[in-house]
TIMI-209816 format. One record per residue: x, y, z of N, C-alpha, C in turn. Coordinates in steps of 0.02 Angstrom, whole numbers, plus 50000, padded with zeros to 5 digits. Layout:
N
XYZXYZXYZ/...
! end
This chain:
118
500424994150000500005000050000500445006250000/500225011349966500585017649963500105023249982/500365028150019499965033950038500175040049998/499685043849975499815049949937499375055549963/499595061749955499185067549967499055070749899/498415071449882498225074249817497825080549830/497995085949793497645092349801497175093349742/496535094449756496035095749705495675102249723/495695107049677495375113549688495585116649755/496225116149771496485119249832496355115349895/496045109549892495895105549951496315099149948/496685097750002497125091850004496745085750029/496865080049996496555073750015497105068550025/497055064550078497515058950089497185052750059/497545049350015497285043249985497775037549995/497505031449998497905025450004497775021249943/498315019049910498255015049850498545008149865/498135002949851498344996149863498434992749796/499014989649785499144986249722498924978949728/498534976549679498294969649678498394966949608/498854962249600498944958849536499014963449476/499394968649482499524973049426499024978849420/498474978649455498014984349453498004987649522/497754993649524497744997349587497024999249604/496874999049669496215001449692496345007149740/495905012049741495995017949782495475018049838/495715018949900495265019549957494925026349956/494355027049988494005033449991494445038750022/494475044749991494915050050017494635053050082/495095054850126494905058350188495165065450181/494745070250196494935077250189495495079050237/495975082750212496525085250254496535092850247/496635096450301496635103750297497225106350257/497115111750219497645114850181498095118850227/497805122350274498185126250323497985123850392/498475122050431498335119650498498275125350548/497855124450597497775129350651498335128350701/498295131550759498855131350806499075124350824/499725123550830500015117250851500505118750907/500585114150954501035115451009501765115450987/502035121250971502735122050951503035127850990/503675128850980504015134351014503695141050994/503595145351042503265151751030503775157051009/504095155950951504605160650928504305165850880/503715164650854503415169150806503025174650841/502845179850802502535185750830501805184750851/501425180550815500715179750830500565173350868/499975173250898499775167550938499455161950897/499195163650837498875158750793499355156950737/499545150750733500035148550683499685145850620/499955147650563499705145150499500275141050469/500145134550459500655129850436500475126950368/500985124450334500885121250269500545114550278/500035113350238499675106850240500015101650198/500465103750152500815099150108501485102250088/501935098150065502585100650042502495104249975/502875109449965502845113249903503325119049903/503175124049861503595129949856503145136049863/503385141149898503005147349906502995150849838/502395151249808502315154249742502235161749746/501815164149794501675171349799501425172949869/501685178349898501425180849962500935186249945/500295185449966499775190149946499585195150000/499705193650064499505198150118500145201050149/500075206850181500655209850213500545210050288/501095210150325501065210350398500675216550419/500225215650468499815221050492499125221350459/499025217450406498385217450371497845213950413/497245216750413496665213550445496375208550396/496305202250418496065196950375495435193850404/494995191850360494395187950379494555180550367/494215176150402494305169050391494195167450317/494665164050286494615162250216494995166850169/495235172650194495635177150152496315173750138/496565174650077497205171550058497795175350089/498225171550122498845174350150499405173650099/499465167550072499975166250021499755160449978/500115159349924499955153849879500565149149876/500435142749886500945137549879500865134049812/501415132149782501395127849724501505120849749/500985116749746501005109849770500845105249711/501315101049693501225096449637500995100149574/501335105649558501205109749498500535113349499/500195113549558499555117049564499625122749614/499335128449598499335134049645498805132749699/499015132549762498585131049817498575136849867/498005140349875497995145849922498025143449994/498405147050035498415145950107498025151750137/497495150150173497025155250196497045156250271/496785162050293496735163450364496215158750395/496405155250448495925150650479495385154250520/495525160350542495065164350582495145171650565/494675175850586494755183050579495325185350624/495715190050601496265192550642496735197050603/497295198650634497805202950604498425198650590/498695199350530499285195550511499885198450549/500185194250592500735196550635501425195450603/501495190050564502145188750532502065184150473/502525184850426502605180150370503285176950381/503295170350388503905166850406504285163850347/504025164850286504345162050226504405167450173/504765166050120504825170750065504665167249999/504495171249948504325168349883504915164249856/504745158449828505255154049801505525148949850/505365149749914505615145249966505245138549965/505625133149970505325126449974505125125250047/504525122250056504275120750124504045113550127/504065110750186503815104050200503135104650234/502745099350234502105099250271502255100750344/501865105250373501955107150443502405113150454/502725115650401503155121550407502745127650426/502985131550474502655137750494502705142750438/502135144950411502125149750356502005156850380/501555157650429501365164250453501055163650522/500995169350555500645169550619500135175250618/499625174450659499095179550664498925180750737/498625186450750498345188050815497595188750805/497215185850851496485186250845496235192950870/
! end
């Protein structure tokens, strides 16, 4: 069995593929968040609400600036994941406290991308 993360229309799905006699069957996908909410990590960033990468990729474009007031769902930055542009959005209403990455930077799943204050 092999596990993959597939992004469709900006939403990441975890799928498991089982090989049987030369053919493959796909298990039902389980939704995975594109941007994770706070996780217990070192409090080195400026904001209390952490926005992390849901999948590995490259920072394609930073769309919001530090100090901007954001509503839940507003785009903070865009990641290129598997050749697809995937928006990373604000999980809650708040003020963008920091951007922890730069355009062109490669990131892994779970990488801290930005912080916000509610």
